[in-house]
C-alpha positions as CSV (number, residue, x, y, z in Angstrom):
1,X,0.5,0.2,0.0
2,X,3.1,2.3,0.8
3,X,4.5,1.6,-2.5
4,X,1.1,2.2,-4.3
5,X,1.0,5.8,-2.5
6,X,4.1,7.1,-3.4
7,X,4.4,5.9,-7.0
8,X,1.2,8.2,-7.4
9,X,3.1,10.7,-4.9
10,X,5.5,11.1,-7.1
11,X,4.5,12.9,-10.1
12,X,3.0,15.4,-7.9
13,X,6.2,16.0,-6.2
14,X,8.0,16.5,-9.3
15,X,5.2,18.5,-10.6
16,X,5.5,20.6,-7.6
17,X,9.2,21.7,-8.3
18,X,8.6,22.7,-12.1
19,X,9.0,25.5,-13.2
20,X,7.8,27.1,-17.1
21,X,9.3,30.0,-18.5
22,X,7.6,32.5,-21.0
23,X,11.4,33.1,-22.6
24,X,14.6,33.6,-21.3
25,X,17.4,35.1,-23.6
26,X,20.6,36.8,-22.6
27,X,21.5,39.8,-26.3
28,X,24.6,41.8,-27.0
29,X,25.1,45.0,-27.8
30,X,29.0,45.1,-28.0
31,X,29.9,46.1,-24.5
32,X,27.5,44.3,-22.4
33,X,25.2,41.1,-21.7
34,X,21.9,41.4,-20.9
35,X,19.4,38.6,-20.2
36,X,16.0,38.4,-19.9
37,X,13.4,36.1,-19.2
38,X,9.3,36.2,-18.1
39,X,7.7,33.2,-16.1
40,X,4.5,31.4,-16.8
41,X,3.4,31.6,-13.3
42,X,5.7,33.2,-9.9
43,X,2.8,31.7,-7.0
44,X,5.9,29.9,-5.6
45,X,8.5,31.4,-6.0
46,X,10.9,33.1,-4.1
47,X,13.9,34.5,-5.7
48,X,15.8,33.7,-8.8
49,X,20.0,33.8,-9.2
50,X,21.8,34.2,-12.2
51,X,24.5,31.5,-13.2
52,X,26.8,31.7,-15.4
53,X,29.3,28.9,-17.3
54,X,33.0,29.1,-15.8
55,X,34.8,25.9,-17.7
56,X,33.8,23.3,-20.4
57,X,32.5,20.7,-17.5
58,X,29.7,22.5,-17.2
59,X,30.4,23.9,-13.8
60,X,28.1,26.7,-13.1
61,X,28.6,29.8,-10.9
62,X,26.2,32.3,-9.4
63,X,26.7,35.9,-10.5
64,X,25.5,39.5,-9.2
65,X,23.0,39.6,-6.5
66,X,19.7,37.1,-6.5
67,X,16.8,39.0,-7.3
68,X,12.7,38.7,-5.5
69,X,10.7,37.1,-7.6
70,X,7.4,40.3,-8.0
71,X,4.7,38.4,-9.2
72,X,3.2,37.6,-12.1
73,X,3.4,39.7,-16.0
74,X,6.5,40.3,-14.5
75,X,10.0,41.1,-17.2
76,X,13.0,40.0,-15.2
77,X,16.2,42.0,-16.4
78,X,20.2,41.2,-15.8
79,X,23.8,42.8,-17.3
80,X,26.8,41.1,-16.8
81,X,28.9,43.6,-15.7
82,X,31.9,41.0,-14.3
83,X,32.6,39.6,-18.2
84,X,36.1,41.2,-17.8
85,X,38.1,38.1,-17.3
86,X,37.3,37.5,-13.8
87,X,35.0,34.3,-14.4
88,X,35.4,33.2,-17.4
89,X,38.9,32.8,-18.2
90,X,38.6,29.5,-21.4
91,X,35.3,30.2,-22.8
92,X,35.6,34.4,-23.3
93,X,38.8,33.3,-26.2
94,X,36.0,31.5,-28.1
95,X,33.5,34.8,-27.3
96,X,31.1,32.0,-26.6
97,X,28.9,32.8,-23.4
98,X,26.6,30.4,-21.4
99,X,24.0,31.1,-18.5
100,X,21.5,29.6,-16.5
101,X,18.6,31.1,-13.7
102,X,17.7,28.9,-11.0
103,X,14.9,29.5,-9.0
104,X,14.1,29.1,-5.5
105,X,11.1,27.9,-5.2
106,X,9.1,28.9,-1.0
107,X,9.0,25.7,-0.2
108,X,12.7,25.3,-0.4
109,X,13.0,23.3,-3.8
110,X,15.0,24.6,-6.6
111,X,14.4,24.4,-10.3
112,X,16.8,25.6,-13.6
113,X,16.0,27.2,-16.2
114,X,17.5,26.1,-19.5
115,X,21.1,26.6,-20.6
116,X,20.8,30.0,-23.2
117,X,23.7,31.7,-25.2
118,X,25.2,34.6,-26.4
119,X,28.2,35.5,-28.9
120,X,30.0,38.0,-27.6
121,X,32.8,40.0,-29.5
122,X,34.7,42.6,-28.2
123,X,36.8,45.0,-29.8
124,X,40.7,44.9,-28.8
125,X,40.2,48.5,-27.5
126,X,36.9,47.3,-25.5
127,X,39.3,45.0,-23.8
128,X,42.1,46.9,-23.0
129,X,40.0,49.3,-21.2
130,X,38.1,46.2,-19.8
131,X,41.7,44.7,-18.2
132,X,42.3,48.3,-16.9
133,X,39.0,48.7,-15.7
134,X,39.6,45.3,-14.1
135,X,43.4,46.1,-12.6
136,X,41.4,48.8,-10.4
137,X,38.5,47.5,-8.8
């Protein structure tokens, strides 16, 4: 009887942690990378954390502060201000940046968005300026 109950309950538990993104995208204007996303339903969401892929081993690390959920029909925007050399030395040479959103639910469950990619080409002048800024941060 316990096994049947668990088998019937397991899909409900998995559905409770499911989150649906209406969209999640990354765009570049040549100077910065901006992420945008919108959820279909935020009733059970507490906050979001943007994560960035750091190496080829699929290691993602949080960047920026946690973003509190605002409620349904909200578009969230996050600008990656840490592009120059601090967090992603291996992928930077390829100019491909990978991001995902970690979703913290009110019941302490976690969920993740799909990974989104953006090709970010930076001029050599901009790279040099970025390296100089990093030296004085």
